[in-house]
C-alpha positions in Angstrom: -133.1 9.8 -16.1 -132.4 13.5 -16.7 -133.7 16.0 -14.2 -134.8 19.6 -14.8 -131.4 20.8 -13.7 -129.7 18.6 -16.3 -132.0 20.1 -19.0 -131.3 23.6 -17.7 -127.5 22.9 -18.1 -128.2 21.8 -21.7 -130.0 25.1 -22.4 -127.2 27.1 -20.8 -124.7 25.4 -23.0 -126.9 25.8 -26.0 -127.3 29.6 -25.3 -123.5 29.9 -25.1 -123.5 31.1 -21.5 -121.4 30.3 -18.5 -123.4 29.2 -15.4 -122.3 32.4 -13.7 -123.6 34.6 -16.5 -126.9 32.6 -16.6 -127.3 33.0 -12.8 -126.8 36.8 -13.1 -129.2 37.0 -16.0 -132.0 35.4 -14.0 -131.2 37.2 -10.7 -130.1 34.1 -8.9 -127.2 34.0 -6.4 -123.7 33.5 -7.7 -123.1 29.7 -8.1 -126.8 28.8 -7.8 -127.0 26.7 -11.0 -123.7 24.8 -10.4 -124.8 24.1 -6.8 -128.1 22.7 -7.9 -126.3 20.6 -10.5 -123.6 19.4 -8.0 -126.3 18.4 -5.4 -128.6 17.0 -8.1 -131.3 19.3 -6.6 -134.6 20.5 -7.8 -135.0 24.0 -9.1 -137.6 26.1 -7.3 -140.7 27.4 -9.1 -139.7 31.0 -8.4 -136.4 30.4 -10.2 -138.2 28.7 -13.1 -140.5 31.7 -13.4 -137.5 34.0 -13.6 -135.9 31.8 -16.2 -139.0 31.9 -18.4 -139.2 35.7 -18.0 -135.6 36.2 -19.2 -135.7 33.3 -21.7 -139.2 33.2 -23.1 -138.0 31.0 -26.0 -137.3 28.2 -23.6 -140.1 25.5 -23.7 -141.2 25.1 -20.1 -142.7 21.6 -20.8 -139.3 20.5 -22.1 -137.5 22.0 -19.2 -139.7 20.3 -16.6 -140.6 17.0 -18.3 -138.1 16.6 -21.1 -140.9 16.2 -23.6 -141.0 18.2 -26.8 -138.3 20.5 -28.1 -136.0 22.7 -26.1 -137.2 25.9 -27.8 -140.6 27.1 -28.6 -141.6 27.4 -32.2 -141.6 30.9 -33.6 -145.4 31.0 -34.0 -145.8 30.2 -30.3 -143.5 33.1 -29.3 -145.4 35.5 -31.6 -148.7 34.4 -30.2 -147.5 34.8 -26.7 -146.1 38.2 -27.4 -149.5 39.3 -28.9 -151.1 38.4 -25.5 -148.7 40.6 -23.5 -149.6 44.1 -22.3 -148.6 46.8 -24.7 -145.9 48.1 -22.4 -144.2 44.6 -22.4 -144.5 44.4 -26.2 -142.8 47.7 -26.5 -140.1 46.7 -24.1 -139.4 43.6 -26.1 -139.4 45.5 -29.3 -136.9 48.0 -27.8 -134.6 45.1 -26.7 -134.8 43.6 -30.2 -134.0 46.9 -31.9 -131.1 47.5 -29.5 -129.7 44.0 -30.2 -130.0 44.6 -34.0 -128.2 47.9 -33.7 -125.4 46.3 -31.6 -125.0 43.6 -34.2 -125.0 46.1 -37.0 -122.3 48.1 -35.2 -120.2 45.0 -34.7 -120.5 44.1 -38.3 -119.6 47.6 -39.4 -116.5 47.6 -37.2 -115.5 44.2 -38.6 -115.9 45.4 -42.2 -114.0 48.6 -41.5 -111.1 46.6 -40.0 -111.1 44.3 -43.1 -111.1 47.3 -45.5 -108.4 49.1 -43.5 -106.2 46.0 -43.6 -106.9 45.5 -47.3 -105.9 49.2 -48.0 -102.8 48.8 -45.9 -101.8 45.6 -47.9 -102.4 47.4 -51.2 -100.3 50.4 -50.1 -97.5 48.0 -48.9 -97.6 46.3 -52.3 -97.5 49.7 -54.2 -94.7 50.9 -51.9 -92.6 47.9 -52.8 -93.0 48.4 -56.5 -91.5 51.9 -56.3 
């Protein structure tokens, strides 16, 4: 039977994180998650609280019992956000806006690189015709 630590490792893999990056993100000591996994140990409630603060999309019922889906439904997340204090809502909105800007910048850089390469190829072809 899978334990909480096993499900946590599934979530870490799903999130595309290394155990080290995950540990850092939740404020745990370096190697915490892998130590818990190696020793088949239980995760402390304080650590679970930190995990849920950083990863609110993670379904705590699934994490602890294995029942239900790994991630909360979008409606659940929106409902929970509406119940947060205004300061927390604003903080979350700022994080979302920052992430959107970062992704837009990455996409623009990728497009610029593609366009530059295409221009270079076209110039090379034109240069060969002369």
